[in-house]
N, C-alpha and C positions, 0 to 999 in steps of 0.2 A: 624700551621704555620713552612710549613718545609721550612729550609732554602735551602736544594736542591731543591728543585722545584720552589722557591723567585727568587735566586740566582746561575741561574745556572754556569754562569763564574766565579764566584767568588768560590765555589760549587770546583769546576775541579782546579780551580787555587790552593787555600788553602791542598784544600787533594793531590794532585798532585805534588807541591812542597816543604811547609815545612816539612813535617814529615817524613822528610831523612837528612835535616838540620842538625842533630843536630849531624848525624851518618859520616857526610861529612864535619863536622866542620865549618859549613855558616853560615854567620850572616844571619841576616834576611834582611839587606839594597842588601847582598849578592844572597839572593835566589830569590831577587825581581830584580835585574842584570839577571841574570840567565834565568827567565820567558818575561820580554822586548826580551831580543837575542832572548832568542826560538820563541817568537811573530810575531818578524820583519823581519822573513827567508820566507812568505808568505803572498797577500794580503790578504785570508784569515781569516791565523791570528792576522792582523793589526787588523781588524774589530774584534774577538774573543777581545783582550786589547782594545779596546775601549769600546766593552759593559761594560769587567768588570771593567774600570772608575768609568762608571755611576751608574754598580750596585753599586760599593761600595762609590760614598753619596750615593743615598737610603740607603743604609745599615747606614752608620753612621747619618741620621736622625732616625733608625728606630733603634738606636743599643738595646733602650727596647727589645727590644721581643725576640734579638737574638745571644744577648754578651753568651750565653754559648755553644750553639750551635759552634762561631766562633772559641772559643778552642777549642773544641772535635775535629770540619774539621783542622784547624790551626797544630792541636796534641802542645797548647802551651795551660801554664795555666794561668787566670785571676780570680783576687779576686770578680772584682767587673765589671760594667759596666764603671767606667771612666778608669781603667784601657785595658781594651777591647777597647776605643777609643780611649785613646791617642796610641795606638797600631797599630790601622786601621788607624788614623791619619799621623802619621810614615811612611806606606804602601804607601797614599795615595802622599803622597811627594815624595817618591822613584819609583812610578810611572810613577808620573810628568817629570820628567825631563830631 
């Protein structure tokens, strides 16, 4: 199971937006808001946002297989699956605002 193949939109979101958040002093909620703003700039990007949300739902149900990869791609450290799930649930909540 390869995260980048199974969740390509989430991979681009996590790898593209979260690694620099610490350098820019952004909260995770602000990172998600920036992603949403960027996605709302074109119809194609709006579709990508929808696909990202769909992938997130699937990932949450398969977290036991990917929790370490989520941390690696998003430049976050999670001690276990539960911490990862809590973080993903927060991301989902923010994406659906």
